[in-house]
DRENPA-295996 format. One line per 4 residues: for each residue x, y, z of C-alpha. Coordinates in steps of 0.05 Angstrom, whole numbers, plus 5000, padded with zeros to 4 digits. Last residue first. Layout:
residues N
X,Y,Z | ...
END
This chain:
residues 291
4149,4869,4743 | 4096,4911,4777 | 4110,4983,4796 | 4144,5008,4859
4191,5058,4827 | 4248,5007,4836 | 4202,4957,4801 | 4193,5001,4739
4266,5022,4735 | 4290,4951,4733 | 4239,4931,4681 | 4256,4991,4637
4330,4973,4640 | 4322,4900,4619 | 4350,4859,4677 | 4292,4812,4689
4245,4823,4747 | 4227,4791,4814 | 4191,4826,4870 | 4192,4802,4942
4155,4830,5003 | 4090,4797,4979 | 4119,4729,4999 | 4104,4750,5071
4098,4677,5094 | 4064,4699,5158 | 4019,4637,5157 | 4026,4606,5088
4065,4624,5026 | 4140,4622,5034 | 4147,4566,4982 | 4122,4616,4931
4187,4654,4939 | 4226,4593,4918 | 4183,4585,4856 | 4192,4659,4842
4267,4651,4841 | 4263,4592,4792 | 4214,4628,4746 | 4258,4690,4745
4317,4646,4725 | 4278,4621,4665 | 4255,4691,4647 | 4326,4718,4642
4385,4751,4677 | 4354,4764,4745 | 4340,4827,4786 | 4309,4808,4854
4277,4869,4887 | 4263,4862,4961 | 4211,4915,4977 | 4232,4957,5036
4208,4945,5107 | 4172,5007,5129 | 4218,5067,5133 | 4251,5108,5187
4255,5180,5161 | 4306,5198,5108 | 4355,5254,5124 | 4415,5207,5123
4484,5215,5153 | 4488,5145,5181 | 4445,5088,5154 | 4389,5068,5201
4401,5006,5242 | 4329,4990,5263 | 4329,4939,5320 | 4294,4985,5369
4236,4996,5320 | 4233,5048,5264 | 4212,4998,5211 | 4278,4989,5174
4294,4925,5214 | 4235,4905,5256 | 4261,4837,5276 | 4206,4803,5236
4228,4837,5172 | 4301,4820,5185 | 4284,4746,5197 | 4243,4747,5133
4302,4775,5094 | 4347,4722,5125 | 4300,4667,5103 | 4299,4692,5032
4375,4690,5031 | 4375,4619,5059 | 4325,4596,5007 | 4367,4627,4951
4429,4591,4977 | 4391,4524,4979 | 4366,4537,4907 | 4434,4545,4875
4470,4610,4862 | 4501,4625,4794 | 4443,4658,4757 | 4473,4727,4759
4426,4754,4813 | 4429,4828,4831 | 4392,4829,4897 | 4364,4897,4915
4334,4923,4979 | 4282,4974,4961 | 4249,5037,4987 | 4196,5079,4953
4175,5149,4969 | 4111,5183,4945 | 4085,5243,4907 | 4013,5246,4884
3958,5195,4874 | 3962,5199,4799 | 4035,5181,4803 | 4097,5214,4831
4168,5196,4848 | 4216,5192,4907 | 4272,5142,4911 | 4309,5102,4964
4355,5045,4942 | 4393,4994,4985 | 4442,4952,4947 | 4473,4883,4941
4434,4860,5001 | 4473,4831,5060 | 4428,4821,5122 | 4469,4806,5184
4449,4773,5250 | 4491,4781,5313 | 4471,4727,5364 | 4428,4742,5425
4386,4680,5416 | 4328,4718,5384 | 4376,4753,5337 | 4409,4820,5349
4410,4865,5288 | 4454,4882,5229 | 4439,4915,5162 | 4482,4916,5099
4473,4970,5047 | 4538,5006,5066 | 4576,4942,5050 | 4556,4937,4994
4520,4989,4951 | 4480,5047,4981 | 4437,5088,4934 | 4398,5145,4965
4350,5199,4943 | 4345,5180,4870 | 4292,5229,4846 | 4236,5216,4796
4185,5270,4781 | 4208,5310,4720 | 4244,5250,4690 | 4302,5253,4640
4360,5266,4688 | 4331,5218,4740 | 4329,5163,4688 | 4404,5171,4675
4417,5169,4750 | 4374,5106,4757 | 4410,5072,4700 | 4478,5089,4728
4461,5060,4796 | 4434,4997,4764 | 4498,4992,4724 | 4539,4996,4788
4503,4934,4813 | 4521,4900,4748 | 4592,4925,4755 | 4597,4893,4824
4575,4826,4797 | 4623,4826,4738 | 4681,4847,4782 | 4668,4792,4834
4660,4738,4781 | 4724,4761,4746 | 4763,4756,4810 | 4788,4820,4843
4855,4851,4825 | 4877,4891,4886 | 4875,4963,4909 | 4914,4968,4975
4864,4977,5030 | 4840,5034,5074 | 4797,5011,5132 | 4722,5020,5138
4691,4966,5095 | 4690,4959,5019 | 4733,4909,4982 | 4738,4947,4917
4768,5010,4946 | 4766,5029,5020 | 4732,5096,5034 | 4750,5159,5071
4743,5201,5007 | 4814,5229,5007 | 4842,5168,5041 | 4807,5122,4991
4834,5164,4933 | 4904,5158,4963 | 4897,5082,4967 | 4869,5083,4896
4795,5087,4884 | 4766,5040,4831 | 4767,5041,4756 | 4752,4991,4700
4780,5008,4631 | 4739,4984,4571 | 4731,5052,4538 | 4808,5058,4541
4815,5006,4487 | 4762,4953,4476 | 4812,4908,4439 | 4845,4891,4505
4783,4854,4530 | 4710,4875,4524 | 4708,4903,4595 | 4781,4910,4614
4822,4871,4664 | 4886,4900,4694 | 4845,4944,4740 | 4856,5018,4740
4868,5054,4806 | 4844,5125,4814 | 4870,5180,4858 | 4944,5176,4840
4948,5238,4796 | 4960,5194,4736 | 4893,5161,4748 | 4857,5226,4761
4887,5256,4697 | 4870,5194,4656 | 4799,5194,4682 | 4793,5268,4663
4819,5258,4592 | 4779,5195,4579 | 4715,5230,4601 | 4729,5291,4558
4742,5248,4497 | 4680,5205,4508 | 4634,5265,4515 | 4663,5296,4452
4650,5232,4413 | 4579,5229,4440 | 4567,5300,4415 | 4562,5372,4441
4574,5352,4513 | 4525,5343,4571 | 4530,5268,4581 | 4598,5271,4613
4587,5254,4686 | 4545,5192,4694 | 4547,5165,4623 | 4623,5178,4618
4635,5145,4685 | 4596,5084,4661 | 4637,5082,4597 | 4702,5084,4636
4677,5025,4677 | 4658,5035,4750 | 4678,4997,4813 | 4668,5012,4887
4594,5032,4884 | 4591,5091,4933 | 4665,5109,4938 | 4668,5105,4862
4609,5153,4859 | 4644,5201,4906 | 4708,5199,4865 | 4669,5218,4803
4632,5273,4840 | 4698,5300,4868 | 4726,5306,4798 | 4662,5339,4774
4667,5393,4827 | 4739,5405,4805 | 4799,5380,4844 | 4861,5421,4856
4840,5444,4926 | 4829,5372,4947 | 4900,5353,4927 | 4929,5411,4967
4889,5391,5028 | 4916,5320,5020 | 4987,5347,5017 | 4977,5385,5081
4945,5327,5117 | 5001,5280,5098 | 4990,5224,5048 | 4991,5153,5077
5046,5112,5044 | 5025,5070,4984 | 5000,5000,5000
END
């Protein structure tokens, strides 16, 4: 890991950053990994042409990388032939110090950027893609606002189980939005599971069981077990919808079959929503619509 930067040097680095630079670093702090193309869509969609947007994005990412604030993974989306558009970025050790984050691994302590597995990278980038989709939709909608998007580990919730043990819920993301329909403005809250079709039925059943345990413990419902995220102006919420985003209809059928097993006394299968990963489907269920 690179040596910790002194306070004076860190203040100098901060002074040299633009508002957009800080926004890029903040988004990487939030979701841990972003491709060059995702950064372009988030922060360089206001140029005169797509080619101009891409050039400006590449230039800024290169400057932040050479300035020691971004780390670039060896792997590229699309392989080496994708060029700079395929770069995958995370915060460097200095970037983590600046933003008080911890790179791809998450958590509270600063870590040396490392080369995660392909499975890990692909999964994190799919969560990041949901964040990008919601930000893009926010730009085009007069009513929709993305109030909060926590990826792992900020999305995790802990509580004390019935036997006094520490219980942990580990969604891929927690999302809070506001929008409007014919009934007026409303807020919607979601835990999100980005499913890549790799987990077997017993794992799915265990995850569903943990969500039910969290619901029964009063997590997110303003009770004594509610671990509200820090630094948030959102009021305590009812238990969020659990949105399962899956790769295709076959996988959706499998997940729904496991949810249907919950039916019965206090089954609470209505807590769960399953949708495929088409952008319009993801946006619809996050807004509280039907899959």
